[in-house]
C-alpha positions in Angstrom: 9.4 -23.4 -35.2 12.7 -21.4 -34.9 10.7 -18.1 -35.0 8.3 -19.4 -32.4 11.5 -20.4 -30.3 13.4 -17.2 -30.7 10.0 -15.4 -29.4 9.6 -17.5 -26.2 13.1 -16.6 -25.5 12.9 -13.1 -25.8 9.4 -12.8 -24.0 11.0 -14.6 -21.2 14.2 -12.6 -21.0 11.9 -9.4 -21.1 9.7 -10.9 -18.2 13.2 -11.6 -16.2 14.0 -8.0 -16.7 10.3 -6.8 -15.6 10.5 -9.0 -12.4 13.8 -7.5 -11.5 12.3 -3.8 -12.2 9.0 -4.7 -10.0 11.2 -5.9 -7.2 13.3 -2.6 -7.1 10.3 -0.5 -7.4 8.8 -2.6 -4.7 12.0 -2.0 -2.6 12.1 1.7 -3.4 8.3 2.1 -2.1 8.9 0.4 1.0 12.1 2.5 1.8 9.8 5.6 0.9 6.6 4.6 2.9 8.1 2.7 5.8 9.3 4.3 9.4 12.6 4.0 10.6 11.1 2.4 13.5 9.3 -0.4 12.0 10.8 -3.8 12.8 12.8 -5.3 10.1 10.5 -8.6 9.8 7.6 -6.5 9.3 9.2 -4.8 6.4 10.6 -8.1 5.1 7.0 -9.4 5.4 5.3 -6.3 3.6 7.9 -6.5 1.0 7.1 -10.2 0.0 3.5 -9.5 -0.1 4.0 -6.4 -2.3 6.2 -8.2 -4.3 4.0 -11.1 -4.8 1.0 -8.8 -5.8 3.1 -6.7 -8.4 4.7 -9.6 -10.0 1.5 -10.5 -11.3 2.0 -7.3 -13.8 4.8 -9.2 -15.4 3.6 -12.8 -15.3 -0.1 -12.3 -16.8 1.4 -11.3 -20.3 3.9 -14.1 -20.3 1.0 -16.4 -19.5 -1.2 -15.1 -22.4 1.7 -15.5 -24.9 2.8 -19.0 -23.7 -0.8 -20.1 -24.1 -1.1 -18.9 -27.5 2.4 -19.9 -28.7 3.3 -23.2 -27.2 0.0 -24.5 -25.8 -0.8 -25.7 -22.2 1.2 -28.8 -22.8 4.6 -27.0 -23.5 7.2 -27.3 -20.6 7.4 -23.3 -20.3 3.8 -23.1 -19.6 4.1 -26.2 -17.1 6.8 -24.2 -15.5 4.7 -21.2 -15.4 2.0 -23.2 -13.8 4.0 -24.2 -11.0 4.9 -20.8 -10.5 1.4 -19.5 -10.3 0.6 -22.4 -8.0 3.5 -21.5 -5.6 2.3 -17.9 -5.5 -1.1 -18.8 -4.6 -0.3 -20.8 -1.9 2.4 -18.2 -0.4 -0.1 -15.6 -0.9 -2.8 -17.6 0.7 -0.4 -18.6 3.6 0.4 -14.6 4.0 -3.1 -13.6 4.0 -4.7 -15.8 6.5 -1.9 -16.8 8.8 1.5 -14.7 8.9 0.0 -11.2 8.0 -3.0 -11.2 10.5 -0.7 -12.6 13.2 2.2 -9.9 12.4 -0.4 -7.0 12.4 -2.0 -8.4 15.7 1.7 -8.2 17.2 2.4 -4.8 16.3 -1.1 -3.8 17.6 -1.1 -5.2 20.8 -0.6 -3.1 23.8 1.5 -5.7 25.9 5.0 -4.7 27.0 7.2 -7.9 26.2 7.4 -9.7 22.9 6.2 -13.0 24.2 3.2 -11.3 25.4 2.4 -9.8 22.0 2.6 -12.9 20.3 0.7 -14.6 22.8 -2.4 -12.0 22.3 -2.0 -12.0 18.7 -2.6 -16.1 18.6 -5.2 -15.6 21.1 -7.2 -13.2 19.0 -6.8 -14.9 15.7 -7.9 -17.9 17.4 -11.1 -16.6 18.3 -11.6 -15.3 14.8 -11.0 -18.6 13.2 -13.2 -20.2 15.9 -16.0 -18.0 15.2 -15.5 -18.6 11.2 -15.0 -22.5 12.2 -18.5 -22.1 14.3 -20.5 -20.6 11.5 -19.3 -23.3 8.9 -20.2 -25.8 11.5 -23.7 -24.5 11.7 -24.0 -24.3 7.9 -23.0 -28.0 7.4 -25.4 -29.2 10.2 -28.3 -27.4 8.1 -27.1 -29.1 5.0 -27.0 -32.7 6.7 -30.5 -31.8 8.4 -32.0 -31.1 4.7 -29.9 -34.2 3.5 -28.5 -32.1 0.9 -24.7 -32.0 1.9 -22.3 -33.0 -1.1 -18.8 -31.9 -0.9 -18.5 -31.2 -4.3 -21.5 -28.8 -4.1 -19.6 -26.9 -0.9 -16.7 -26.7 -2.7 -18.0 -25.1 -5.5 -19.9 -22.8 -3.4 -16.9 -21.8 -1.5 -15.4 -21.1 -4.9 -18.2 -19.2 -6.1 -17.8 -16.9 -3.0 -14.1 -16.4 -3.5 -14.7 -15.4 -7.5 -17.5 -13.2 -6.2 -15.1 -11.3 -3.9 -12.6 -11.0 -6.4 -14.5 -9.7 -8.9 -16.0 -7.1 -6.4 -12.4 -5.8 -5.8 -11.6 -6.0 -9.9 -14.4 -3.7 -10.2 -13.6 -1.4 -7.4 -9.9 -0.8 -8.0 -9.7 -1.5 -11.9 -12.7 1.1 -12.1 -10.8 3.7 -10.0 -7.6 3.1 -11.9 -9.2 3.5 -15.6 -10.6 6.9 -14.4 -8.2 8.1 -11.9 -4.9 7.5 -13.7 -5.5 9.6 -16.8 -7.2 12.4 -14.6 -4.0 12.3 -12.3 -1.9 13.0 -15.2 -4.1 15.7 -16.9 -4.2 17.5 -13.3 -0.5 17.0 -13.1 0.0 18.7 -16.5 -1.5 21.8 -15.2 0.8 23.2 -12.8 -1.1 26.0 -11.6 -3.8 23.5 -10.6 -1.7 21.4 -8.5 -0.3 24.4 -6.7 -3.9 25.2 -5.3 -4.4 21.6 -4.5 -1.2 21.4 -2.5 -2.2 24.7 -1.0 -5.6 23.0 0.0 -4.2 19.5 1.0 -1.5 21.3 3.4 -4.3 23.0 5.0 -6.1 20.0 5.5 -3.2 18.1 6.6 -2.5 20.6 9.4 -5.9 20.1 10.8 -5.1 16.3 11.3 -1.9 17.1 12.5 -3.4 19.3 15.2 -6.1 16.8 15.9 -3.4 13.9 16.3 -1.3 16.3 18.6 -4.2 17.0 20.6 -5.4 13.2 21.1 -1.4 12.5 22.1 -1.6 15.4 24.6 -4.6 13.7 26.4 -2.8 10.3 26.4 0.4 12.0 27.9 -1.8 13.7 30.7 -3.2 10.3 31.6 0.2 8.6 31.9 1.6 11.4 33.9 -1.2 11.2 36.2 -0.9 7.3 36.6 2.7 8.0 37.4 2.1 10.0 40.4 0.2 7.0 42.0 2.0 5.6 45.1 0.2 2.3 45.0 2.3 1.3 41.8 3.9 -2.3 41.7 7.1 -2.8 40.1 5.7 -4.2 36.8 3.3 -1.4 36.6 5.9 1.3 37.2 8.0 -0.4 34.4 5.1 -0.3 32.2 4.3 3.2 32.9 8.0 4.3 32.2 7.7 2.3 28.9 4.8 4.1 28.0 6.1 7.7 28.7 9.5 7.0 26.8 7.3 6.6 23.6 6.2 10.2 23.5 8.2 13.1 22.4 10.2 14.5 25.2 9.3 17.9 24.7 5.5 17.1 24.5 6.2 15.2 28.0 7.6 18.5 29.3 4.9 20.9 28.0 2.0 18.5 29.4 3.9 18.2 32.8 4.0 22.2 33.1 0.3 22.3 32.0 -1.2 19.8 33.9 -4.3 20.9 35.9 -5.6 20.1 39.2 -8.9 19.1 37.4 -7.4 17.1 34.7 -5.7 15.0 37.4 -8.9 14.4 39.3 -10.9 13.5 36.2 -8.1 11.2 35.2 -7.8 9.5 38.7 -11.4 8.7 38.8 -11.0 7.0 35.3 -8.1 4.8 36.2 -9.2 4.2 39.8 -9.1 0.5 39.8 -5.7 0.1 37.8 -5.1 -3.3 36.5 -2.5 -4.2 33.8 -5.2 -5.0 31.3 -6.3 -1.0 31.6 -2.0 -0.1 31.2 -2.1 -2.5 28.0 -5.1 -1.0 26.5 -3.7 2.6 27.4 -0.3 1.4 25.6 -2.1 0.5 22.6 -3.8 3.8 22.2 -0.2 5.2 22.7 1.4 3.3 20.0 -1.7 4.3 17.6 -1.5 7.7 18.5 2.3 7.9 18.0 2.3 6.5 14.4 -0.9 8.7 13.8 1.1 11.8 14.3 4.1 10.6 12.7 2.1 10.1 9.5 0.2 13.4 9.8 3.5 15.0 10.2 5.2 13.4 7.2 2.3 13.8 4.7 2.2 17.6 6.0 5.9 17.9 5.5 5.9 16.3 2.3 3.2 18.1 0.8 4.7 21.7 2.0 7.8 20.8 0.5 6.2 20.1 -3.1 4.2 23.1 -2.8 7.2 25.5 -2.0 8.9 23.8 -4.7 6.3 24.2 -7.6 6.2 27.7 -6.2 9.8 27.9 -7.1 9.3 26.6 -10.4 6.5 28.8 -11.4 8.7 31.9 -10.3 11.7 30.8 -12.4 9.9 30.2 -15.6 12.1 33.5 -17.4 15.2 32.4 -15.3 16.4 29.3 -17.3 17.5 28.1 -14.0 15.1 27.1 -10.7 15.9 29.3 -7.9 14.9 27.1 -4.8 15.5 27.5 -1.2 14.9 23.8 -0.9 17.5 22.6 -2.9 21.0 23.5 -3.6 22.1 24.5 -7.1 24.1 21.9 -8.9 28.0 22.5 -9.0 30.7 21.4 -10.8 31.6 21.2 -14.3 28.4 20.3 -15.7 26.7 22.1 -12.7 25.4 24.7 -15.2 24.1 22.0 -17.7 22.5 20.1 -15.0 20.7 23.2 -14.1 19.1 24.0 -17.2 18.1 20.4 -18.2 16.3 20.6 -14.7 14.7 24.1 -15.7 13.9 22.7 -19.0 12.3 19.6 -18.0 9.9 21.2 -15.5 9.2 24.4 -17.3 9.0 23.5 -21.3 8.7 19.4 -21.2 6.6 18.7 -18.3 3.2 20.1 -19.4 3.1 18.5 -23.0 4.6 14.9 -21.7 1.8 14.7 -18.7 -0.7 15.7 -21.3 0.3 13.4 -23.6 0.5 10.5 -21.2 -2.8 11.6 -19.9 -4.3 10.9 -23.4 -2.3 7.6 -23.9 -3.8 6.4 -20.6 -7.1 7.5 -21.6 -6.9 5.3 -24.8 -5.9 2.5 -23.0 -8.6 2.9 -20.4 -10.9 3.1 -23.4 -9.4 -0.2 -25.0 -9.6 -2.0 -21.3 -13.6 -0.8 -21.4 -13.8 -2.2 -24.8 -12.4 -5.7 -24.1 -14.7 -6.2 -21.2 -17.8 -5.3 -23.2 -16.8 -7.8 -25.9 -16.3 -10.3 -23.3 -19.7 -9.6 -21.4 -21.3 -9.9 -25.1 -19.6 -13.4 -25.8 -17.4 -12.2 -28.5 -13.8 -12.5 -26.9 -12.2 -13.6 -30.1 -12.7 -10.1 -31.4 -9.4 -9.2 -29.7 -7.5 -12.0 -30.5 -6.0 -10.7 -33.6 -3.4 -9.3 -31.5 -2.1 -12.7 -30.6 -2.8 -14.4 -34.0 -0.1 -12.1 -36.1 2.4 -14.3 -37.4 5.3 -12.3 -36.4 5.8 -12.5 -32.7 7.5 -9.2 -32.5 4.3 -7.0 -31.7 3.3 -9.8 -29.1 6.8 -9.2 -27.5 6.4 -5.7 -27.6 3.0 -5.8 -25.7 4.4 -8.0 -23.3 6.5 -5.3 -22.3 4.0 -2.2 -22.7 1.0 -3.9 -21.1 2.6 -4.0 -17.4 3.3 -0.3 -17.5 -0.2 0.9 -16.9 -1.1 -1.9 -15.0 2.0 -1.1 -12.6 1.0 2.4 -12.4 -2.6 1.3 -11.3 -1.0 -0.2 -8.4 1.2 2.8 -7.4 -1.7 5.3 -7.8 -4.4 3.4 -5.8 -5.1 5.1 -2.2 -2.7 3.5 0.7 -4.9 2.1 3.3 -2.2 1.0 5.7 1.0 2.6 5.5 4.0 0.4 6.9 
């Protein structure tokens, strides 16, 4: 019908806008969390991976809407199914081929790109060979029991995959349903957030000191190895590359504080010096440098948030935020912008964040209700949303549903930074 066609076109347009927004948000996250020293190809791989994951947020509502309106035989649904298949196989390839190889290349301590790629392929080959050996043992067991059936094996593999996926959904969705409303509720209370930033800054300062201590140990080891007179040309080049990875001020400090006892202990550790030992030492150095950069970035960001929040609380009666971290806005609209900034942080921040906390709490409760109804075998109890005669409400849902889901992605803890 004309109304149905109009609804499909509107949903497709909304989905296109959402996908563009997802692409921009992903790009901003990559820019925010990636270090400048990260190679461009790693950033590209991470961007594609994140984009594929976050795009699901926009495509699931479209899938549900097209299924309910045009059925599984419609051309739009068939095109969307092709998109799903493509995303699946690209994600599969990234998960099991591209990402493991790239991760091993960056983690390897070898001193040339060719050697790092070679080591990555070797390590991944060992892993896949081990998995293949375990699978072969399982197949041999089935053959010996005369119970081998290819369809049964495929069904078993699919069941394992689904079980792992359900475990991830339970873990991440359970975290998001509770953490999102609580995060907004806590951020609505600026005094509580200030105490939290003070505590986090203290904890991060300890982590930063630990990272510095670990780096200093590695610097002393490299300095002692540099003094050896039996280094080959290849080993001397490798040592020079390692020492160049450290901050120059830390190298100078440790060179002046290097004790004879430390030199003796390190010399005993590297008595039989080989390239394999240097490669392993370089791998530890790369991790140490990144750990220190990560700890310092978190510490500085937390301090900046704490100082800015203190300035906001101290400026509650000033009608302008007086901060040493930010320059006051200038120009014709400078005073107006300064007042709007103060009005947002002092007057609007608390009620808006508190309202969002209630809104996301209701969405969490609705999600849990839907899961309970599906578990009880009554999924049709929620289908009234898709059976309304007018498609406007469904189109609106297509726009709104991704918002809390996207925030779930953004608030989940980051396990590995770029």
